[in-house]
N, C-alpha and C positions, 0 to 999 in steps of 0.2 A: 504494500500500500504506500503510495507516494503521499507524504505528509502535506506537501505544498498543495497538491490537487485536492486533498481531503479538506484542508482548511478553507481553500478558496470556494469549494462546493458548499461547505457549511455556511460561509458568509453570504454567498449569493442566494442560497435557498432561504436563509433567515430573512433576508431583505424581501424576497418575494412573498414569503409566508406572512410577513407583517404588513406589507404594502398592498398586496393584491386584493384583500377584502375591502379596503377603503373605497375604491371607485365602485365596486360591486354593490356594497350597501348604500353608497351615495345615490347610485342610479335607482335602486329599489325605493329609496326614500322619496326621490323626485317623481318617479313615474307611477309608483304603486302605493304611495302614502304610508310607507313603512315608518314606524316611530322608533326612535332609539330606546333601548331599555331604560326604565326609570332608575334613577340613581347613577347612571353612567357618567363619569367625569373624564376630562381630558387626562388627568393623572393616571387613570386606569390604562391608557395606552402605554404609558411608561412602564407599568408593571407587566405589560405583555411582551416587552423586549426579551427578558430572560427566558420566558416561555417559548418564544419564537426561536431563540438560539438553541435551546434544548431540543425542541421538536425537529429543527433542521439537523442537529447533530445526530439524532436517532435515525432520521430519514436517510441521511448520507451514509452513516455507519452500516446500516443494514444493506444498502445498495453495494457498498464496497466489500462487505463480507460475502455477498452473494456473487462476487465477480466471476467465479468459475461456472456458474449456472446460466441457463437461458434468461432467468429473471435479472441477473446482474449484467446482462449484455443488452437488455432492451429497456431503456428508460421510460418509454411511453407505456409499456405494459406495467412496469413498476409503479408509475404514476396512477394508472387506472386502478390498480389494486389498492393503493392508498386512498384514492378517491372513493371507491366503493366500500372498502373496509373501515375507513376512518370517517370521511365526511358524510357520506349518505347515512351510515348507521348512526352516527352521533346526532346528526340533525333530526332524523326521524325520532330518535330517542328523546331529544329535547322537546319535540313537538308533542309526543305522547306524555312524557313524564312531567315536563315543566309547563305544559299548556302554551307553547309558542304558537303564534298565529301561523297559518299555512304560508303566508307571504314571507314571514321570517324564516321558516324552514326552507323554502325555495331559495331565498337569498343566501342562506348558509350553504346549501348544496351547490349553488352557482359559484360561490366564492371558493368552494372546495376544488373547483376545476384548476385552481392554481397548482394542485398536486401533479397534474399532467405536465404543466410547464416545468415544475421542479424536477420531475423524472427525466424529461428531455434534456434539461440543462445539466443535471448531474451526470447523465450519460456522456454528454459532450465534453464536460470538464474532466471527466475521469479518463478520457481517451487521449487528450492533448498532452 
């Protein structure tokens, strides 16, 4: 495992993981009347940074550990599996258990499409 490629992948995936949902939720607020969660403050975004870095570290680590398999060679497939196994499942769970609105659930699933981008980028960065 090349440490430089690994660290670069974690940084890029962290940024995408943190930034990608902002325009998605913004568009849903503008066009579908989605309301931000009550009690959400700007400071909460600062607390999401370590979470984003940790999630990106795990995302990239699993991809690098799977390097010898088909999964570790296909970033798009890897991103799809994260999208289905993480984003879709968690958003449907929030919709059921936490009574999220259907629009909030769809916005969350849509923002989860960032995993496809992350998979593609991680694959490209790991090859160079």
